[in-house]
Z-matrix of the N, CA and C atoms (Angstrom, degrees):
N
C 1 1.438
C 2 1.530 1 109.48
N 3 1.321 2 114.74 1 47.01
C 4 1.461 3 120.10 2 -177.17
C 5 1.523 4 112.91 3 -100.92
N 6 1.322 5 117.33 4 -26.79
C 7 1.460 6 121.18 5 -176.65
C 8 1.530 7 109.38 6 -115.32
N 9 1.327 8 116.56 7 134.06
C 10 1.460 9 121.04 8 -177.57
C 11 1.518 10 110.67 9 -126.24
N 12 1.328 11 115.34 10 146.05
C 13 1.462 12 123.25 11 171.00
C 14 1.521 13 105.48 12 -111.73
N 15 1.304 14 116.74 13 99.17
C 16 1.461 15 120.28 14 -171.11
C 17 1.515 16 108.48 15 71.67
N 18 1.333 17 116.84 16 -123.74
C 19 1.466 18 120.71 17 -179.01
C 20 1.520 19 113.13 18 -95.93
N 21 1.345 20 117.28 19 -8.88
C 22 1.463 21 122.12 20 -172.44
C 23 1.531 22 109.90 21 -106.14
N 24 1.352 23 117.31 22 139.00
C 25 1.467 24 118.97 23 176.86
C 26 1.535 25 110.96 24 -56.37
N 27 1.311 26 116.28 25 139.82
C 28 1.460 27 122.09 26 -179.47
C 29 1.529 28 109.77 27 -58.07
N 30 1.336 29 116.14 28 132.41
C 31 1.460 30 122.02 29 179.58
C 32 1.518 31 113.34 30 89.83
N 33 1.315 32 118.05 31 -5.26
C 34 1.459 33 123.27 32 179.34
C 35 1.523 34 109.18 33 -110.34
N 36 1.338 35 116.11 34 162.00
C 37 1.462 36 120.55 35 173.13
C 38 1.521 37 108.24 36 -129.63
N 39 1.324 38 115.11 37 156.66
C 40 1.459 39 120.78 38 -179.01
C 41 1.518 40 109.51 39 -135.46
N 42 1.332 41 115.87 40 144.28
C 43 1.461 42 119.36 41 178.19
C 44 1.520 43 111.81 42 -70.94
N 45 1.342 44 117.70 43 -29.08
C 46 1.463 45 122.32 44 179.27
C 47 1.534 46 107.34 45 -136.29
N 48 1.316 47 116.33 46 87.52
C 49 1.469 48 121.07 47 -173.74
C 50 1.523 49 112.11 48 -59.90
N 51 1.321 50 118.62 49 -27.85
C 52 1.466 51 120.68 50 -179.64
C 53 1.528 52 112.11 51 -70.86
N 54 1.332 53 117.72 52 -10.74
C 55 1.462 54 121.78 53 178.60
C 56 1.525 55 112.05 54 -103.74
N 57 1.318 56 115.70 55 14.03
C 58 1.463 57 122.94 56 178.21
C 59 1.521 58 107.05 57 -119.98
N 60 1.345 59 116.68 58 138.35
C 61 1.465 60 118.91 59 178.47
C 62 1.520 61 111.04 60 -150.48
N 63 1.306 62 114.57 61 154.34
C 64 1.454 63 121.78 62 174.03
C 65 1.522 64 107.91 63 -83.44
N 66 1.330 65 117.01 64 132.77
C 67 1.461 66 120.97 65 176.19
C 68 1.520 67 108.42 66 -117.59
N 69 1.329 68 115.29 67 140.15
C 70 1.465 69 121.02 68 -178.82
C 71 1.523 70 111.99 69 -131.18
N 72 1.337 71 117.35 70 0.42
C 73 1.451 72 120.79 71 -176.44
C 74 1.529 73 111.08 72 -66.18
N 75 1.306 74 115.30 73 144.61
C 76 1.460 75 121.90 74 176.90
C 77 1.530 76 108.76 75 -56.75
N 78 1.321 77 116.32 76 134.51
C 79 1.458 78 122.00 77 -179.34
C 80 1.513 79 114.14 78 91.09
N 81 1.346 80 117.62 79 -11.05
C 82 1.460 81 120.53 80 -179.80
C 83 1.524 82 112.34 81 -113.00
N 84 1.332 83 116.56 82 7.10
C 85 1.465 84 122.78 83 178.37
C 86 1.514 85 107.54 84 -122.59
N 87 1.337 86 117.20 85 129.39
C 88 1.463 87 118.93 86 178.93
C 89 1.518 88 111.50 87 -76.72
N 90 1.328 89 116.85 88 -49.34
C 91 1.467 90 120.59 89 175.80
C 92 1.521 91 108.67 90 -148.46
N 93 1.301 92 116.35 91 161.99
C 94 1.459 93 120.38 92 -177.27
C 95 1.512 94 110.88 93 77.78
N 96 1.336 95 115.49 94 -150.67
C 97 1.459 96 121.06 95 -175.40
C 98 1.519 97 114.93 96 -108.11
N 99 1.347 98 117.25 97 -12.92
C 100 1.454 99 118.44 98 -177.61
C 101 1.522 100 111.49 99 -154.16
N 102 1.315 101 114.01 100 164.95
C 103 1.463 102 123.54 101 174.17
C 104 1.525 103 106.04 102 -138.20
N 105 1.322 104 116.87 103 177.35
C 106 1.458 105 120.35 104 177.60
C 107 1.525 106 108.68 105 -112.90
N 108 1.335 107 115.89 106 140.67
C 109 1.457 108 122.12 107 176.69
C 110 1.523 109 108.52 108 -110.47
N 111 1.336 110 115.98 109 133.42
C 112 1.461 111 122.46 110 -177.83
C 113 1.522 112 109.59 111 -122.58
N 114 1.326 113 116.66 112 127.38
C 115 1.460 114 121.86 113 179.59
C 116 1.526 115 111.03 114 -91.79
N 117 1.333 116 115.76 115 174.24
C 118 1.454 117 123.51 116 -178.01
C 119 1.526 118 112.25 117 -52.54
N 120 1.327 119 116.08 118 131.80
C 121 1.455 120 121.97 119 177.23
C 122 1.510 121 114.89 120 85.51
N 123 1.305 122 117.00 121 -3.05
C 124 1.459 123 120.64 122 -178.30
C 125 1.523 124 111.14 123 -76.96
N 126 1.333 125 115.30 124 138.85
C 127 1.455 126 122.70 125 171.09
C 128 1.525 127 106.46 126 -121.50
N 129 1.318 128 116.39 127 117.22
C 130 1.460 129 123.18 128 177.04
C 131 1.519 130 106.95 129 -107.04
N 132 1.335 131 117.28 130 127.16
C 133 1.470 132 118.77 131 -176.62
C 134 1.519 133 111.58 132 -141.24
N 135 1.325 134 113.23 133 160.34
C 136 1.463 135 121.46 134 178.54
C 137 1.513 136 108.04 135 -152.15
N 138 1.338 137 116.78 136 139.59
C 139 1.460 138 121.56 137 173.63
C 140 1.518 139 108.69 138 -112.36
N 141 1.332 140 115.48 139 137.14
C 142 1.461 141 121.92 140 -176.18
C 143 1.526 142 108.26 141 -133.87
N 144 1.324 143 117.28 142 138.22
C 145 1.464 144 121.25 143 176.03
C 146 1.520 145 110.07 144 -70.12
N 147 1.334 146 116.18 145 135.38
C 148 1.465 147 121.79 146 178.26
C 149 1.527 148 109.00 147 -142.38
N 150 1.326 149 115.53 148 175.03
C 151 1.460 150 121.98 149 175.42
C 152 1.520 151 109.65 150 -101.76
N 153 1.321 152 116.28 151 141.84
C 154 1.453 153 120.84 152 173.33
C 155 1.521 154 109.91 153 -74.47
N 156 1.326 155 115.83 154 168.42
C 157 1.450 156 120.92 155 177.02
C 158 1.516 157 114.56 156 80.57
N 159 1.345 158 117.27 157 14.37
C 160 1.465 159 121.22 158 -179.61
C 161 1.527 160 110.32 159 -127.14
N 162 1.305 161 115.95 160 160.42
C 163 1.459 162 123.11 161 168.50
C 164 1.524 163 106.77 162 -97.99
N 165 1.320 164 117.32 163 150.33
C 166 1.454 165 121.30 164 -179.31
C 167 1.520 166 110.74 165 -127.72
N 168 1.332 167 115.48 166 139.91
C 169 1.459 168 121.85 167 174.86
C 170 1.522 169 107.15 168 -96.56
N 171 1.322 170 115.86 169 126.71
C 172 1.455 171 123.49 170 -178.23
C 173 1.520 172 107.83 171 -119.22
N 174 1.341 173 117.07 172 130.17
C 175 1.458 174 119.21 173 -179.36
C 176 1.522 175 110.68 174 -148.68
N 177 1.337 176 114.87 175 160.36
C 178 1.456 177 121.75 176 177.76
C 179 1.526 178 108.90 177 -166.13
N 180 1.321 179 115.59 178 165.06
C 181 1.461 180 123.30 179 174.28
C 182 1.523 181 107.59 180 -114.64
N 183 1.333 182 116.94 181 138.93
C 184 1.458 183 120.69 182 -179.04
C 185 1.520 184 110.75 183 -145.20
N 186 1.320 185 114.67 184 154.40
C 187 1.460 186 123.11 185 174.26
C 188 1.518 187 107.20 186 -149.73
N 189 1.318 188 115.47 187 162.02
C 190 1.454 189 121.17 188 -177.65
C 191 1.521 190 110.67 189 -110.25
N 192 1.315 191 116.28 190 143.45
C 193 1.457 192 122.93 191 169.51
C 194 1.521 193 105.03 192 -99.39
N 195 1.332 194 116.97 193 81.55
C 196 1.454 195 123.43 194 -174.84
C 197 1.515 196 109.76 195 122.85
N 198 1.321 197 116.71 196 163.29
C 199 1.471 198 120.89 197 -173.70
C 200 1.520 199 114.01 198 -90.76
N 201 1.326 200 118.40 199 -7.71
C 202 1.462 201 120.16 200 -175.22
C 203 1.517 202 112.50 201 -124.25
N 204 1.316 203 115.60 202 61.24
C 205 1.457 204 121.36 203 176.49
C 206 1.521 205 108.22 204 -129.67
N 207 1.323 206 116.27 205 133.65
C 208 1.463 207 122.55 206 -179.87
C 209 1.530 208 109.09 207 -117.28
N 210 1.320 209 115.44 208 155.18
C 211 1.460 210 121.34 209 -177.94
C 212 1.522 211 109.07 210 -138.18
N 213 1.325 212 115.95 211 135.26
C 214 1.464 213 121.52 212 172.86
C 215 1.518 214 107.90 213 -122.67
N 216 1.326 215 116.01 214 125.30
C 217 1.464 216 121.99 215 178.28
C 218 1.520 217 107.89 216 -114.12
N 219 1.329 218 116.89 217 131.08
C 220 1.462 219 120.55 218 179.28
C 221 1.521 220 110.54 219 -129.24
N 222 1.324 221 114.02 220 147.80
C 223 1.457 222 122.76 221 173.27
C 224 1.524 223 106.10 222 -121.64
N 225 1.331 224 116.45 223 122.22
C 226 1.461 225 121.60 224 -178.91
C 227 1.521 226 109.37 225 -125.09
N 228 1.322 227 115.95 226 137.70
C 229 1.459 228 121.44 227 176.53
C 230 1.525 229 109.11 228 -90.69
N 231 1.341 230 116.94 229 141.79
C 232 1.457 231 121.77 230 178.04
C 233 1.524 232 109.47 231 -125.93
N 234 1.344 233 115.99 232 141.76
C 235 1.459 234 119.84 233 174.88
C 236 1.532 235 108.68 234 -97.16
N 237 1.319 236 117.92 235 -174.64
C 238 1.464 237 121.95 236 -175.61
C 239 1.525 238 112.29 237 -62.12
N 240 1.321 239 118.02 238 -25.36
C 241 1.472 240 122.20 239 178.89
C 242 1.531 241 111.43 240 -92.03
N 243 1.307 242 117.76 241 9.14
C 244 1.471 243 124.14 242 -177.88
C 245 1.521 244 113.36 243 64.93
N 246 1.325 245 117.63 244 21.19
C 247 1.467 246 120.41 245 172.15
C 248 1.519 247 107.07 246 -71.34
N 249 1.325 248 116.68 247 134.69
C 250 1.462 249 122.54 248 -172.55
C 251 1.522 250 111.07 249 -101.70
N 252 1.328 251 115.11 250 134.98
C 253 1.453 252 122.52 251 169.45
C 254 1.524 253 106.30 252 -120.05
N 255 1.342 254 117.19 253 109.48
C 256 1.463 255 119.33 254 177.98
C 257 1.512 256 109.24 255 -69.85
N 258 1.316 257 115.68 256 139.10
C 259 1.446 258 119.45 257 -175.84
C 260 1.516 259 114.04 258 -124.92
N 261 1.320 260 117.89 259 -33.21
C 262 1.462 261 119.54 260 -174.52
C 263 1.522 262 109.84 261 -150.84
N 264 1.311 263 116.32 262 133.25
C 265 1.461 264 122.03 263 173.37
C 266 1.520 265 108.27 264 -131.06
N 267 1.315 266 116.01 265 129.17
C 268 1.462 267 122.46 266 173.42
C 269 1.521 268 105.76 267 -116.00
N 270 1.324 269 116.60 268 110.59
C 271 1.461 270 121.80 269 -178.82
C 272 1.528 271 108.99 270 -108.04
N 273 1.322 272 115.77 271 125.35
C 274 1.461 273 121.63 272 -179.66
C 275 1.529 274 107.05 273 -116.79
N 276 1.300 275 116.00 274 115.43
C 277 1.458 276 121.55 275 -175.59
C 278 1.525 277 111.83 276 -71.88
N 279 1.331 278 114.45 277 156.25
C 280 1.470 279 120.06 278 173.83
C 281 1.519 280 108.08 279 -56.32
N 282 1.274 281 116.68 280 142.88
C 283 1.460 282 127.23 281 -178.88
C 284 1.529 283 113.38 282 75.85
N 285 1.332 284 118.85 283 -2.09
C 286 1.462 285 120.95 284 177.43
C 287 1.527 286 112.72 285 -97.55
N 288 1.311 287 117.88 286 -8.57
C 289 1.461 288 121.48 287 175.07
C 290 1.529 289 109.16 288 -88.95
N 291 1.331 290 117.90 289 140.86
C 292 1.465 291 118.37 290 175.21
C 293 1.524 292 109.74 291 -65.14
N 294 1.339 293 116.34 292 145.22
C 295 1.460 294 118.86 293 -179.72
C 296 1.531 295 112.48 294 -130.42
N 297 1.320 296 116.71 295 18.40
C 298 1.459 297 120.56 296 172.96
C 299 1.526 298 108.86 297 -90.37
N 300 1.336 299 116.59 298 146.90
C 301 1.461 300 119.17 299 174.40
C 302 1.520 301 109.33 300 -59.64
N 303 1.322 302 115.11 301 145.68
C 304 1.463 303 124.15 302 178.10
C 305 1.525 304 113.44 303 70.76
N 306 1.314 305 118.73 304 9.25
C 307 1.462 306 120.18 305 178.70
C 308 1.528 307 109.48 306 -120.63
N 309 1.319 308 115.23 307 112.14
C 310 1.458 309 122.57 308 175.44
C 311 1.521 310 107.87 309 -112.98
N 312 1.318 311 116.80 310 150.61
C 313 1.460 312 121.54 311 171.44
C 314 1.528 313 107.64 312 -103.08
N 315 1.324 314 115.10 313 149.15
C 316 1.464 315 122.32 314 179.52
C 317 1.518 316 108.02 315 -104.33
N 318 1.331 317 115.91 316 130.50
C 319 1.465 318 121.85 317 179.72
C 320 1.520 319 108.06 318 -123.75
N 321 1.349 320 115.05 319 137.34
C 322 1.459 321 119.93 320 -177.68
C 323 1.512 322 109.26 321 -148.72
N 324 1.305 323 116.37 322 142.79
C 325 1.455 324 121.94 323 175.31
C 326 1.510 325 109.76 324 -149.03
N 327 1.322 326 115.63 325 158.92
C 328 1.469 327 122.33 326 176.37
C 329 1.525 328 107.05 327 -111.74
N 330 1.312 329 116.42 328 129.15
C 331 1.458 330 120.23 329 179.81
C 332 1.525 331 110.44 330 -70.76
N 333 1.314 332 115.08 331 166.80
C 334 1.454 333 120.03 332 166.21
C 335 1.518 334 107.96 333 -70.99
N 336 1.298 335 116.92 334 175.82
C 337 1.460 336 121.80 335 179.68
C 338 1.523 337 109.37 336 -67.14
N 339 1.319 338 116.95 337 126.01
C 340 1.466 339 121.06 338 177.58
C 341 1.520 340 108.58 339 -66.94
N 342 1.338 341 118.11 340 128.24
C 343 1.465 342 119.59 341 177.50
C 344 1.526 343 110.64 342 -54.64
N 345 1.312 344 117.07 343 150.88
C 346 1.472 345 121.37 344 -177.04
C 347 1.517 346 113.48 345 -58.63
N 348 1.348 347 117.92 346 -28.04
C 349 1.461 348 120.28 347 -178.51
C 350 1.535 349 112.88 348 -89.69
N 351 1.318 350 117.69 349 10.24
C 352 1.461 351 121.48 350 178.90
C 353 1.529 352 110.45 351 -68.25
N 354 1.341 353 115.86 352 134.43
C 355 1.466 354 120.42 353 177.56
C 356 1.528 355 111.80 354 -117.58
N 357 1.333 356 116.74 355 -20.16
C 358 1.458 357 119.20 356 179.26
C 359 1.522 358 110.21 357 -154.69
N 360 1.309 359 113.90 358 168.15
C 361 1.459 360 121.51 359 177.33
C 362 1.526 361 107.63 360 -126.97
N 363 1.325 362 116.21 361 142.15
C 364 1.469 363 121.07 362 175.00
C 365 1.520 364 108.17 363 -111.13
N 366 1.323 365 115.77 364 123.48
C 367 1.461 366 122.48 365 175.45
C 368 1.526 367 106.21 366 -102.52
N 369 1.331 368 115.97 367 132.16
C 370 1.464 369 119.49 368 -176.86
C 371 1.526 370 110.22 369 -138.10
N 372 1.320 371 115.93 370 131.45
C 373 1.466 372 122.49 371 173.88
C 374 1.525 373 107.75 372 -114.49
N 375 1.331 374 116.88 373 128.47
C 376 1.462 375 122.49 374 -179.72
C 377 1.526 376 108.78 375 -123.03
N 378 1.339 377 116.60 376 129.50
C 379 1.465 378 122.04 377 -175.95
C 380 1.529 379 110.42 378 -110.79
N 381 1.330 380 115.17 379 135.51
C 382 1.468 381 122.47 380 170.58
C 383 1.525 382 106.42 381 -126.23
N 384 1.328 383 116.78 382 114.32
C 385 1.466 384 120.84 383 -175.82
C 386 1.524 385 109.82 384 -138.38
N 387 1.307 386 115.17 385 154.21
C 388 1.460 387 120.55 386 178.16
C 389 1.523 388 110.42 387 -96.15
N 390 1.336 389 115.18 388 146.08
C 391 1.456 390 120.07 389 176.24
C 392 1.514 391 112.77 390 56.29
N 393 1.314 392 116.44 391 -133.12
C 394 1.465 393 121.39 392 -178.74
C 395 1.524 394 111.81 393 -96.23
N 396 1.324 395 117.61 394 19.61
C 397 1.466 396 121.17 395 -179.93
C 398 1.527 397 109.96 396 -77.25
N 399 1.335 398 116.03 397 159.77
C 400 1.458 399 120.93 398 -174.60
C 401 1.524 400 110.33 399 -159.13
N 402 1.312 401 115.93 400 179.48
C 403 1.471 402 123.63 401 -178.86
C 404 1.522 403 109.58 402 -122.17
N 405 1.343 404 116.96 403 135.21
C 406 1.460 405 122.28 404 169.24
C 407 1.526 406 107.51 405 -99.54
N 408 1.325 407 116.33 406 133.68
C 409 1.464 408 122.72 407 -175.46
C 410 1.517 409 108.67 408 -129.60
N 411 1.349 410 116.58 409 138.19
C 412 1.466 411 119.83 410 -177.81
C 413 1.532 412 109.69 411 -152.77
N 414 1.311 413 115.71 412 160.19
C 415 1.471 414 124.16 413 172.15
C 416 1.523 415 113.65 414 53.79
N 417 1.328 416 115.63 415 52.23
C 418 1.470 417 121.55 416 176.44
C 419 1.520 418 108.66 417 -76.11
N 420 1.337 419 116.36 418 135.07
C 421 1.462 420 121.13 419 -176.67
C 422 1.526 421 111.12 420 -141.48
N 423 1.328 422 116.48 421 140.03
C 424 1.457 423 123.22 422 171.91
C 425 1.524 424 107.07 423 -135.85
N 426 1.333 425 116.65 424 117.47
C 427 1.466 426 121.86 425 -178.55
C 428 1.520 427 109.68 426 -134.94
N 429 1.317 428 116.26 427 158.96
C 430 1.466 429 120.77 428 174.38
C 431 1.524 430 107.66 429 -65.82
N 432 1.326 431 115.91 430 130.36
C 433 1.468 432 119.91 431 -177.78
C 434 1.508 433 110.91 432 -85.74
């Protein structure tokens, strides 16, 4: 989450770009110089080409700006016809994310086996937050497991 195109990290898309922002303040970045902040109702997603027949390790660091923000992260496999096979969901309930400055939680999961006809993967983060609360997200990774 180091490079941004407007308010959205480069290579990512958002359903409501005005609710996405780059943060650089001390305590709100896990590593590097910046992280991304997502407000209530925001869906941040990215599609990446991959090979079928593999397992993938998906990980990220997250923290909350407020005590009542939830995050759902999903990894979905897509074939050439864009048919979706859901493989991994990491759901973090409101009040389960750390909300102190300088404290991020690490989340990691291993997908199911990507079907042989898989050509890409869609990573999606969905935020549900109350009031002006939001989520800081950093160091997203997807690698062959």
